[in-house]
N, C-alpha and C positions, 0 to 999 in steps of 0.2 A: 962122238962115235955114231956112225951111220946105222940106220935101221936095216936089218935084213928083210927079205920078203915077208916072213910071218909077222915081224914087228911092224912093217909098213901097213899091212892089212889091219892089224889091231888098232893102229893109230887112226886110220881112216874110219874104221867101225866106231871108235870112240867119239870121233868128231860128228859122225852121223847121228849117234845117240844124243849127243848134246844139242844138235840142231833140231832133232825131233822133239826134244824137251824144252825148246826155247820158250821164254816167257810169253804168255798170251796177252799181248798188249791190245790186240784188235779183236773185236767181237762183232759179228754181223749176222743178220737174219733176213733171208728172202722169203716172203710169204709164198706158200705153195701155189704153183701155176702162174706166179707173177712173171710178166715178160713185157718188154718194150719194143716198139718197132725200131728198125735200124736208125731211122732219122726222126725219132720222136722229139717233139717240141717240149723242151724242159724249161720251166721258170725257176731260177735259183733266187731264193730270197736272201736279203742281207743277213749274214750270220749275226746272232745276238749273244750277249754275255749272260751266263747263268746268274741268278740271284738267289739269296738265301730263302728258306721257307717262310721267313718273316717279311720278305719283300725288301730287305735292306742289302747292305754290302755283303759280299762273300767273306767268309772267315779267312784268316791268314793262311790256313792250310789249303784253301781252294781259291786262290787269288787269280784274277784275270788282269793282266797289265793293260794300261791304256793303249788303245789302238789295235788291240788283238783282233777284234771283230773284223776290221777292214783287212788285216793281213790274212786271216783265214778265208774270208770271202774271196779275195783275189786268188789265193792258192786253189780254191775250189773251182773257180771259173777256168783257171789255167789247166788244171788236171783234167777236167771234163773235155776241154777243147783238144787236149793232147792225146787223151786215152780213149775217147769214144767218138762215135759218128753221130751223136745226138745233135739236134738243132737247139743250141743253147741261146735262149733269148737274151737280148742286150740288157744291161743293167738299167739304163735310163727308162726303157719301156716298163720294166718290172717295178721300178721305184715310182713311176708315175701312176701305175695301177694301185700301188699300195697307198699312195697319198690320197687317192680318190675313194678308197675303201671306207665303208661306214664303220667298220670295226677291225681291230688287228687280226691278222690271219692266224689265230691261235687255236681254232676249233676245226674239226673236219668240215663242217658246213661252210665256214668262212674260207677255208682253203679251196674247197670245191667251187665256190662262187668266184674266187680270184682266178682259178684256172680257166673257168668258163669265159671270163672277161678277156683273158689273154689268149684264149684258144690253145692252151697248153695241155699236153697229154699227161703231164705230171708236174708236181711242184716239189722242189728239194729245199728243205730248210735245215738250219744247223744252229747249234749252240756251243759256245766255248765254255767249258767247265773249269779249265785250268790253263793258264798261259803265263809261264814264269821264265824270264830271261836268265841265261847262265851268268854267273859272276866269275870272270876270269877270261882266259883266252882258249883257243882251240887245243892247246897243249897242256894247260894247267888251269884248274878251276877251284874255287872255294865252294861253289854251289852249282849243280848242273841245271840245264834247261829242263823244263817240264811242260807237257802239253796234254790237255784233255779235250776231246771233241765228241759231240753227239750229232748224228745226221739222221734224217728220215725222208723217205720219198713217198709222196702222197699221190694217189691216182686222181687225175683231173676229171675222170668220168664219174666216179661215185664218192670220192673223198676217202677211200679206204687206204690203209697203209700197204705199200708194196714192198718196202725194204727199210731196215734200220741198221745203223752201224755206229759203233763207238770205239774210240781209241784213247788210251791213257798211258802215258809213259813219262817217268822220271829217268833220264838217261843214267845208266850205271856203267862203271868200268868193269873190265874183265876180272880184276882182282876182287871186286865186290860180288860179282855173279858170273861164273864161268859160262853159263848158258847163253850169255849175250854174244857169244862168238859168232853166231849166225848173223846178227845185226852188223857186227864189225866187218864181216865179209861183204855186206851190201853197201855200207856207208863209210867204211874206212875207219882207221884208228885215231879218231880225233873227237873232241868235244864239240857238239853242234850248238848253234844258236837256236833260240826258240823258233825263229822263222824257218830254219833248215829242218828242224824236227817237225814243224807243221807241214812243210812240203812233203816230207816222207810219209807222215800220217795220212794226209789227204790222198796221196797217190795210192797207198795201200787200200784205203777205204773205197775209192772209186773202182778198184779192181773187183770188188765184191758186189757191185750193183746187179740188179736182175739181168738175166740173159736177154740177148736181143732175139726177138721173135723172127723166125725164119719166114721168108716169103711163102705164101700159100697156106700157112697155118691158120 
C-alpha cells in the first residue's frame, strides 16, 4: 500500500529524526582561534599502535591487527591530499627527520623541535586503538570490522595542540541499531572490511580539521 501525502511526510520526518540521533562515532575538538594557512606545510608522522597502560600487548577487546598502522597512515595521506589544499610533506623526508631525532616525538617540545627541523607549520600524529578485520563477506559476517583512531594536530610554532579527533566504530546492522540508517545511506548496505571502514573514518576526521585562514587575516 502506497503512502498518502501525510504518511509520506511522517516517514520523511521519522528518517530525519533517526539521522539526527545517529550514533556519535566521531568526536573532534578545534582549539579556539586555531586556523591554518591554505597551503600550510604539514608533517604527518607514521601512525602508531596503542599499547596497554603496562606497556605490553593490548587486551583482546582492544586489539590492533598486524599492519594496521601502515594502512591507517596511507589512508591519512590520501585523505589529506584529496580533501585539503595543505602542502603534505613526503613520507621519506619525515621518516628521515624522525630517524635523526634524539628522542621520540612524544612530547610537545619534541614535536616542536621536529617541526622546526622540517619547516612544518604543524605536525599531525595518530594512534590506532582498535583495528579488527571482519570475519565473513560483504553480505554475511560472523564478526564485523571494527576501527578506533585518535589523531592530534600540533602547532609547529609553539608545540600547542590545534585540533584533536577520534573515531571508534564496530559496524552494526540495521536490525541491531536502526539509527545506523544514516551510515547506510552514505556507505551502502554491505559489511565493510577494516580498511574500508578506516578510509571512511579518516575521511570524516579530516573534514573536522581547523579552518583555513583567509588571506589578509
